[in-house]
TORKE-54289 format. One line per field, with one value per residue (C-alpha): residue in three letters; x, y, z. Coordinates in pm, whole numbers, plus 50000, padded with zeros to 5 digits. Layout:
% residues N
residuo	Ala  ...
c1	X  ...
c2	Y  ...
c3	Z  ...
//
This chain:
% residues 299
residuo	Met  Asn  Glu  Thr  Pro  His  Ala  Asp  Phe  Gly  Arg  Val  Arg  Val  Tyr  Phe  Gly  Glu  Lys  Asn  Gly  Lys  Tyr  Pro  Asp  Gly  Asn  Gln  Leu  Leu  Val  Arg  Gly  Ser  Asp  Ala  Leu  Ala  Ala  Phe  Asp  Thr  Pro  Leu  Val  Ser  Asn  Arg  Ile  Gly  Glu  Ala  Leu  Glu  Ser  Ala  Asp  Leu  Val  Val  Leu  Gly  His  Val  His  Glu  Asp  His  Ile  Ala  Gly  Leu  His  Arg  Leu  Pro  Lys  Ala  Lys  Val  Tyr  Ala  His  Glu  Arg  Asp  Val  Glu  Ala  Ala  Arg  Ser  Trp  Glu  Gly  Leu  Ala  Ala  His  Tyr  Gly  Leu  Ser  Ala  Ser  Ala  Lys  Asp  Ala  Met  His  Glu  Lys  Ile  Arg  Arg  Glu  Phe  His  Tyr  Ala  Ala  Arg  Pro  Asp  Ala  Ile  Ala  Tyr  Arg  Asp  Gly  Glu  Ala  Trp  Asp  Leu  Gly  Arg  Ala  Arg  Val  Arg  Ala  Val  His  Met  Pro  Gly  His  Thr  Ala  Gly  His  Cys  Val  Leu  Val  Ala  Glu  Thr  Asp  Gly  Val  Ala  Phe  Ile  Gly  Asp  Ile  Asp  Leu  Ser  Gly  Phe  Gly  Pro  Tyr  Tyr  Gly  Asp  Ala  Ser  Ser  Asp  Leu  Gly  Ala  Phe  Arg  Arg  Ser  Leu  Gly  Arg  Leu  Pro  Glu  Ile  Asp  Ala  Lys  Val  Trp  Val  Thr  Ser  His  His  Arg  Gly  Ala  Tyr  Thr  Asp  Arg  Ser  Ala  Phe  Leu  Asp  Ala  Leu  Arg  Ala  Tyr  Ala  Ala  Lys  Ile  Asp  Glu  Arg  Ser  Glu  Arg  Leu  Val  Ala  Met  Leu  Arg  Glu  Arg  Pro  Arg  Thr  Leu  Glu  Ala  Leu  Ala  Gln  Ala  Arg  Leu  Leu  Tyr  Pro  Glu  Asp  Tyr  Glu  Glu  Val  Trp  Ile  Leu  Asp  Ala  Glu  Arg  Arg  Thr  Ile  Ala  Gln  His  Leu  Asp  Glu  Leu  Ala  Ala  Gln  Gly  Arg  Val  Val  Ala  Asp  Asp  Glu  Gly  Arg  Tyr  Phe  Val  Arg
c1	30464  30375  30617  30474  30768  30775  30990  30988  31031  31008  30648  30540  30541  30488  30364  30440  30182  30270  30514  30561  30186  30112  29739  29520  29729  29868  30100  29966  30084  30028  30116  30146  30107  30104  29723  29603  29699  29603  29587  29627  29390  29331  29457  29447  29771  29590  29408  29740  29884  29648  29659  29880  29575  29296  29417  29378  29161  29102  29144  29221  29144  29363  29091  28814  28861  28801  29168  29201  28905  28966  29031  28757  28542  28793  28758  28388  28461  28732  28647  28678  28759  28738  28779  28449  28469  28510  28311  27986  28183  28283  27931  27738  27760  27547  27794  28089  27923  27862  28223  28343  28098  28008  27785  27468  27617  27920  27762  27636  27946  28171  27970  28008  28379  28467  28262  28434  28790  28815  28585  28379  28172  28016  28084  27775  27946  28239  28327  28410  28733  28864  29193  29445  29263  29496  29475  29675  29764  29973  30339  30248  30051  29910  29764  29572  29677  29419  29580  29287  29292  29296  28969  28802  28902  29245  29479  29840  29854  30153  30288  30439  30628  30842  30836  30661  30427  30187  30129  29867  29772  30018  30196  30487  30424  30535  30167  30136  29856  29504  29216  28949  28662  28366  28528  28871  29010  29310  29373  29357  29597  29848  29828  29863  30176  30322  30247  30362  30732  30627  30524  30779  30886  31193  31016  30756  30546  30321  30013  30138  30442  30724  30701  30915  31154  31407  31616  31458  31636  31519  31166  31172  31312  31033  30775  30897  30882  30535  30401  30545  30306  30020  30167  30281  29917  29810  30064  29957  29597  29692  29877  29565  29361  29618  29556  29189  28919  28735  28457  28515  28360  28586  28890  28783  28740  29088  29230  29459  29549  29518  29616  29330  29347  29327  28972  28804  28446  28544  28793  28578  28431  28785  28902  28608  28658  29035  29022  28744  28959  29256  29034  28904  29261  29365  29057  29129  29482  29341  29508  29190  28837  28514  28261  27881  27889  28126  28433  28762  29017  29372  29387
c2	79177  78820  78581  78256  78048  78044  77962  78105  77908  78165  78288  78029  78102  77819  77911  77624  77529  77413  77119  77143  77131  76831  76760  76941  77216  77214  77399  77689  77756  78088  78139  78501  78584  78926  78915  78700  78535  78171  77978  77602  77487  77690  77501  77639  77831  78041  78211  78343  78507  78801  78998  78739  78512  78768  78912  78573  78589  78215  77901  77570  77281  76978  76783  76846  76764  76979  77069  77195  77434  77594  77940  77962  78162  78447  78451  78509  78678  78447  78185  77836  77539  77169  76857  76732  76417  76626  76938  76833  76791  77157  77277  77150  76968  76686  76648  76648  76398  76161  76214  76104  75813  75885  75655  75809  75810  76015  76261  76532  76514  76557  76855  77025  76939  77094  77406  77451  77353  77427  77730  77515  77700  77535  77687  77628  77843  77599  77542  77194  77136  76832  76648  76864  77191  77491  77846  78130  78379  78600  78493  78196  77887  77622  77285  77008  76645  76395  76157  75983  75745  75966  76103  76042  76387  76425  76615  76724  77096  77203  77556  77477  77800  77735  77355  77327  77032  77052  76682  76739  76443  76215  76355  76110  76081  75798  75715  75624  75673  75746  75593  75558  75764  75663  75827  75675  75394  75180  75055  75408  75525  75257  75367  75735  75662  75487  75784  76061  76052  76121  76477  76727  76918  77026  77100  76876  77018  76811  76929  76778  76665  76683  77029  77089  76852  77006  76692  76439  76139  76229  76274  75933  75763  75914  75809  75446  75430  75585  75343  75047  75122  74980  74632  74650  74700  74401  74182  74311  74231  73876  73837  73947  73686  73417  73479  73398  73446  73777  73979  74318  74482  74290  74390  74755  74745  74591  74876  74846  75215  75388  75307  75177  75483  75734  75863  76074  76071  75924  75659  75345  75451  75500  75167  74980  75136  75083  74724  74633  74743  74541  74237  74273  74278  73982  73783  73857  73726  73410  73484  73521  73387  73471  73223  73256  73450  73713  73590  73611  73327  73300  73036
c3	51572  51478  51648  51512  51380  51002  50701  50350  50029  49753  49740  49998  50369  50619  50968  51204  51464  51812  51817  51440  51389  51608  51625  51725  51565  51214  50976  50770  50415  50239  49873  49761  49396  49234  49206  49495  49824  49873  50200  50204  50481  50799  51108  51461  51409  51149  51436  51567  51256  51219  50895  50730  50707  50696  50366  50192  49880  49863  50070  49902  50135  50084  50265  50513  50880  51187  51233  50874  50879  51220  51074  50812  51053  51009  50630  50555  50221  50091  49832  49979  49757  49847  49634  49492  49709  50028  49948  50118  50440  50413  50333  50636  50967  50830  50546  50785  51020  50726  50615  50960  50973  51334  51532  51674  52024  51912  51669  51906  52125  51822  51699  52036  52052  51717  51783  52120  52026  51652  51598  51363  51105  50800  50458  50244  49979  49937  49571  49440  49251  49064  49036  48852  48916  48909  49041  48883  49155  48929  48897  49115  49024  49255  49161  49337  49293  49416  49667  49840  50130  50438  50305  49970  49849  50011  49780  49775  49701  49496  49470  49132  49080  49387  49394  49731  49789  50083  50144  50411  50625  50457  50760  50786  51160  51384  51435  51068  50816  50941  50743  51009  50865  50652  50349  50414  50200  50294  49941  49801  50072  49974  49610  49702  49904  49602  49376  49609  49507  49147  49232  49109  49420  49615  49944  50110  50394  50620  50803  51128  51323  51071  50918  50609  50431  50197  50142  49907  50053  50404  50272  50101  50412  50621  50363  50366  50745  50744  50482  50674  50962  50755  50732  51094  51191  50983  51158  51498  51413  51310  51641  51828  51645  51715  52085  52030  51765  51802  51644  51489  51794  52031  51827  51831  52207  52241  52024  51725  51688  52021  52381  52595  52822  52535  52503  52238  52119  51781  51893  51865  51531  51396  51538  51380  51039  51040  51162  50920  50626  50749  50797  50443  50311  50523  50419  50053  50109  50268  50602  50811  50786  50967  51101  51097  51425  51288  51475  51286  51290  51156  50885
//
């Protein structure tokens, strides 16, 4: 008997990963129609739910990252769909590496890591979908709403029949938004956060950390706190530059996102990409300026 914690919302079942889907795990959604069973992503927990996953006819990926494709190896016959801006990352390792924006020194180590820890398997058969694409499962309909920022193709997946929105890696965590990949976009993330409350839903499920919200006011409170992390980071970056002018590389080494003792193969790449986007915003606002040697100053 499967003892993985789960909750049912009409035709939608949510299997909760360890610690409410805290990374590296995630939360698995299955939507059962009269004609087909759809999985939203396949996090590590998908490997622990047996037949519940293996009978899926299709997988709709809200976005492509290693922790969201960790069960695809168990579904060789299922159709796999990814947004057109993320689909190449699903189709091959080269596409995924470009999606991450990995430096040469990190690329091989990351490939080995995701094969070892996330059962990584490319899906060259992945099918591209577009914003607004819908799938009729028979008495259940699901739709993709493009909400980029975390990745270029990140989407919220909505089980419309039951009013359940899988908001993916808009995960409402205390860490805040992640936009540290080559395909990430801070400005797009801000806009997506502003649009998210417009989605017609009564349940909001995150990939990580929080699980399921059934109270709209609690969801909106969590969303405001999550969005506020972006400006908090900008202010922290300004404070770092007030201490002394620094280059992008020096700022990345000092860390904006992660503690100095936290190590992963992708950390510095993510720090560089994140900090660079904040610096661009701050420069556009006239708050920082760079000299000819690439050092940033507070104006």
